[in-house]
N, C-alpha and C positions, 0 to 999 in steps of 0.2 A: 061691592065696589072695590076695585083694585087699589091697594095701598101704593102711594107714590113714593118712590125711592128718594132718599135724601142725598144720594150720591150725585155729583155733578161731573160731567166729563170736562176735563181741563184741556183746553186747546191753547197751547202757548202761541204768543205772537212770533212772527218770523225773527225778530230781534232776540227774544229769549231763546228760541229754538237754536239759532246759530251760536249763541254764547254757551248754552248748556251742552249741546252736543258737538261743539267745535266744528260745525259745518261752515263751509265757505262757498261763496259763489265761484264758479269755475267757467273758463272758456269752454266752448263746445269741444275743441280738440282735446283739452285736459279731461273732460268727462268721458269722451270716447276712449281715451287711453286707459282710464281707470275701469272701464266696463269689460275689458278683455281679460283673458284671451278668448278667442272665438274658434269654433271648429273650422278647420281649413280643408276645403275640398277642391278637387279639380273637376270642372264641368267640361265634359266633352260634347261637341256639337259638330255639325257640318257647316262649312262656309257656303257662300252663295254659289260656288262652283261644285259643291258636293264633297269637298276635301275635309277630312277630320281636323279638328283643332281642339286644344285643351287650354283652359284658362283657370287661374287661381281665383277662388271665391270664398269670402268669409261671411257674406250675407246670405245665409241659407238656413232654413228651418222647416220642420214638419208642421203642417197646419191642420191636418185632419187624419183620423184613423179610418173613417168610413164615409166617403172613399179615402183611400190613402193618398194624401196630397203633400207635396213638398214645394216650397217656393224658393226662388233665387232672385236676387236683385242685381241687375246688370246695367252698368253705365252705358249711355247711348253711344259714347265714342269708342267703346271696346269692339275689337274685331269680331268677337262671337255674337254680338248683339243682332246684327242683320241676319246671320245664319239661323239663329234660334227663332227669330221673328218669321223667317221664310219657311223653314222646315217644320216648325212646331214640335220639335223633339230635342231632348238633351238627356245626358246621363250625369248624375251626381256621383262622383268617385271619391271615396275617402281614402287618400293615399296612406299606405302603411309607413311606419317610421323609417324603414329602409329605402323609401322613395323620396326622402326629404330633399336631396339635391335636385331631383327632377321637378319636385313641387316648386322649389325656388325659381327654377328656370321658367316654368309655366306661369308663375305669378309675377315675374319681373320683365319678361319679354313680351312683345306684341306679335300676334299672328300676321299683322301687316308687314313685318320685317322678315318673315320666313317660317319654316316648319318647326314649331316649338317641340312637337312630339318627337321628331327625329333628333333635334338638338339635345333634348332632355334624355334621350336613350330609352324612351318608353315604348312598350309593345302594346298593340291594340288587339283585342279579340272581338269577334262578333257578339253583339248583344242578343238576348233571347227574343225581345219583343219590339225593338225599334231599329231603325237603320243606323243610328249613331253608334259607333263602337264604344266598348268599355275598355278601360286601361287594365291590362293584365297585372295581377299581383296586388291589387288594392285590397284594403280591409273589407270594404263592402261597396257595392254599386247599386244605385237606384235608377232604373230606366224610366224616363218620364215622357208623357205626351202632354203638350201644353193645352190646358183646358180654359185658361183665362190669363189675361195680362192687364196690368194697370200702370199707367205712367205716373211716376211719383217724382216730379222735379226732373233732375238730371239722370234718373235711373228708370228702368221699367222692371216691375215685379212680374216674373213669369211664374204662374202656378202650374205645376206639373202633376198629373195623375200618375202614380207609380204603377207601371204595367209589367214590370219584371225586376227581379233582384238576383244578385249573385254576390259571392264573397269568399273570403279565406279566414275561417275561424281561428286558424293558427297564427294569423297576423292581426291580432285584436288591438294592437296599439296604433292608433291613427294620430294625425297631426292637429295641432292648434296653432293659432297665430296671434301675436300681439299687435297693437296698433303701430309698432315700429318694425313690423315684418320680421319678428323673431319667431322661429318655429319651436314648438314645444311638443313633447310626447304627452300621453295621458297621465303620466306620473308627475308631470310638472317640470321635468328636467328639460333644459334648452337643448335643442338638436343643433349641433354645429352645421353651418351651411358651407 
């Protein structure tokens, strides 16, 4: 017969927890601000007319190694949303630190108002496996075919199977973004915009 342990697991009440650990209730916006910075990518896609577009995205993550899957979460009001939904392809481009000015333009302007790629001074190159172009000079790019999508409130999560990759190992410093749209390098230093 197994001997019963005399130790008991102490589970503090919420009141004790907040007093001991100095935790406090936060507004959702405050919690989001504290959870950053987030990797910042430029997602290239084709619009409804087949023209390339680039948008800044911080809601991106890998979800599986086998198969290699990446997800992005896109607001339904964004210009890129309809194009990704229609063409079922996108490229996740991790801009290098020297592309920070262009990254700000792509994250703060709308494709509804004009050609952000041209405005940002970005150059596009053919992707290996999808019709959507890749941004030249990025740290790394993941070419994706949409294999699933899920509406989650005001956003749709697009799950992309990675079908091609390219990159520049000599440009290993890519960008992160805070909730206040401040860009940072991997070293934690703010990138002037």
